[in-house]
Structure formats: C-alpha cells, structure tokens
C-alpha positions as CSV (number, residue, x, y, z in Angstrom):
1,M,21.5,14.6,-4.7
2,N,19.7,11.4,-6.3
3,I,17.3,9.2,-4.9
4,S,19.8,5.8,-4.8
5,E,22.1,7.9,-2.3
6,I,19.0,8.3,-0.1
7,R,18.1,5.0,-0.4
8,D,21.3,3.6,0.8
9,K,21.2,5.6,4.3
10,T,19.9,4.2,7.4
11,K,17.0,6.6,10.0
12,V,19.8,8.2,11.8
13,E,21.7,8.9,9.0
14,L,19.0,10.5,7.0
15,A,17.5,12.1,10.2
16,A,20.9,14.1,10.4
17,Q,21.3,14.8,6.8
18,G,17.7,16.2,7.0
19,R,18.8,18.6,10.2
20,D,21.6,19.7,8.0
21,L,19.4,20.2,4.8
22,R,16.8,22.1,6.9
23,M,19.7,24.3,8.4
24,E,21.0,25.1,4.9
25,L,17.7,26.2,4.0
26,F,17.0,28.2,7.0
27,N,20.2,30.3,6.0
28,L,19.3,30.4,2.4
29,K,16.2,32.3,3.4
30,L,18.0,34.5,5.5
31,Q,19.9,35.5,2.7
32,K,17.0,35.9,0.5
33,A,15.2,38.4,3.2
34,S,18.4,40.2,3.0
35,S,18.9,40.3,-0.6
36,Q,22.6,38.5,-0.4
37,L,21.0,34.7,-2.4
38,E,23.4,33.9,-5.4
39,K,21.9,31.1,-6.6
40,P,17.8,31.3,-6.0
41,V,17.2,27.6,-7.5
42,R,19.4,26.3,-4.9
43,L,16.2,26.9,-2.3
44,R,14.2,24.6,-4.8
45,E,16.5,21.9,-4.8
46,L,16.9,21.9,-0.7
47,R,13.0,21.7,-0.3
48,R,13.0,18.8,-3.1
49,D,15.9,16.8,-1.2
50,I,14.4,17.4,2.3
51,A,11.1,15.9,0.7
52,R,12.8,13.2,-1.1
53,I,14.6,12.7,2.6
54,E,11.5,12.5,4.4
55,T,9.6,10.3,2.0
56,Q,12.3,7.6,2.5
57,V,12.2,7.8,6.2
58,T,8.4,7.3,6.0
59,Q,9.2,4.4,4.0
60,L,11.6,3.0,6.4
61,G,9.5,3.8,9.4
62,R,6.4,1.7,7.7
63,K,8.4,-1.4,6.7
64,D,9.3,-1.6,10.5
65,A,5.8,-1.1,11.3
66,L,4.8,-4.3,9.1
67,G,7.7,-6.5,10.4
68,N,6.6,-5.4,13.6
69,L,3.2,-6.2,12.8
70,A,3.8,-9.7,11.6
71,A,5.7,-10.8,14.3
72,A,2.7,-9.7,17.0
73,L,0.0,-11.3,15.2
74,E,2.4,-14.6,14.9
75,G,3.2,-13.9,18.3
76,V,-0.3,-13.9,19.4
77,K,-1.2,-17.1,21.5
78,D,-4.9,-17.4,21.4
79,F,-6.3,-15.8,17.9
80,T,-9.2,-14.4,19.5
81,V,-10.4,-10.6,18.9
82,D,-9.4,-9.8,22.2
83,G,-5.8,-11.6,21.6
84,V,-5.5,-9.4,18.5
85,A,-6.6,-5.9,19.8
86,G,-4.2,-6.9,22.7
87,A,-1.6,-7.3,20.2
88,L,-2.1,-4.1,18.5
89,R,-2.3,-2.4,21.7
90,G,1.1,-3.9,22.4
91,L,2.3,-2.4,19.1
92,A,1.0,1.1,20.7
93,K,2.7,0.8,23.7
94,G,6.3,0.5,21.9
95,E,7.9,2.7,19.5
96,L,4.5,3.5,17.4
97,S,1.5,5.4,18.6
98,R,-2.1,4.3,18.2
99,K,-2.9,6.3,15.3
100,D,0.4,4.7,13.4
101,V,-0.8,0.9,14.3
102,L,-4.0,1.7,13.2
103,K,-2.7,3.5,10.1
104,V,-0.7,0.4,9.1
105,C,-3.1,-2.0,10.1
106,G,-5.8,0.0,8.0
107,S,-3.5,-0.5,5.2
108,V,-3.5,-3.7,4.9
109,F,-7.1,-4.6,6.1
110,N,-9.3,-1.9,5.8
111,K,-9.6,-1.3,1.8
112,Q,-12.7,0.9,2.8
113,R,-11.0,2.9,4.5
114,V,-13.5,3.2,7.3
115,R,-12.1,4.6,10.2
116,L,-12.0,2.3,12.9
117,T,-11.1,1.3,16.3
118,V,-9.0,-1.3,17.6
119,R,-11.2,-3.7,18.4
120,E,-12.7,-3.0,15.2
121,M,-9.8,-3.7,13.6
122,A,-8.9,-6.6,15.7
123,E,-12.1,-8.2,14.6
124,L,-10.9,-7.5,10.7
125,I,-7.6,-9.3,11.6
126,Q,-9.2,-12.0,13.7
127,A,-11.9,-13.0,10.9
128,K,-9.1,-13.6,8.5
129,G,-7.1,-16.2,10.3
130,R,-3.5,-16.5,11.7
131,E,-2.0,-17.3,8.3
132,K,-3.5,-15.7,6.0
133,A,-3.1,-12.0,7.9
134,V,0.7,-12.5,8.6
135,E,0.7,-13.5,4.9
136,L,-1.3,-10.1,4.0
137,V,1.0,-8.4,6.3
138,K,4.5,-9.8,4.9
139,K,3.1,-9.3,0.9
140,A,2.2,-5.1,1.8
141,P,3.8,-2.7,-0.1
142,V,6.0,-0.7,1.6
143,N,5.4,2.3,-0.3
C-alpha cells in the first residue's frame, strides 16, 4: 500500500482499514507461531502499513484540532487571559482531551517546550493578540 492511497481516505475509512490490518497481523503471528507462515516478509509490510495509517490519522486529528483552535480563538468575546483560558477549556470538553489541547497549542505558541498549564498557555496566546494568534494557528504545519 502506498501513501497516496492512504491520504485519500477519511478518518473512518482509515480506522476500519487499521483494524483489518491489525487482525491480519494477528493471524499471521499465529501462523508464525505454528510454523505455517509462507511469507515472513508480510509481517514487516503489515507493521509498516499500520504505522503509515496511524501517522495519517494523527495528522488528520492535528489538522482538525488546529481548525478548532483557530475557531475558538476567533470566537473569544473578550480576549483576556481568562477568556482565552475559557476557550481552551471549552476545547478540552469537546472531542479533544486537555492534554491534546495543550499539545496543539504548545506546538504553535510554546517553542521552548516548557510544560505549561492551561492558564499559562492562555497568557502566552493572549500576549500575541487575537489576530496574530489566529494567524499563527492557521499557518502552523500539520505534520
């Protein structure tokens, strides 16, 4: 399987294909244990295909998270530290976990990779200003 086939699929399709490949890998491992495996190289191919799929799922999730972050920052009524922190907490209550929100924000605003709380991250974002912060999020690389 090549990467162009993987990039054309949605998250749901990738998840289904990942499950299928993991099941096939499991069956091949059973065959290997019972010395019935005909193509040992297929194990390595499956592991690599699974890794490609997981990488693509992660990139799609990051792209969605960056879009949600940009929308949340644009939607903050009062761009104060408390307002930004509330928007970040609101993102964490949705489909993202608190850790995911901080990871996505950290990749854009925290280049020193210092461990920060939501409030400290909100202070960094608020210091940039609304327009600059949204622009940085929109320009952030997906990979």
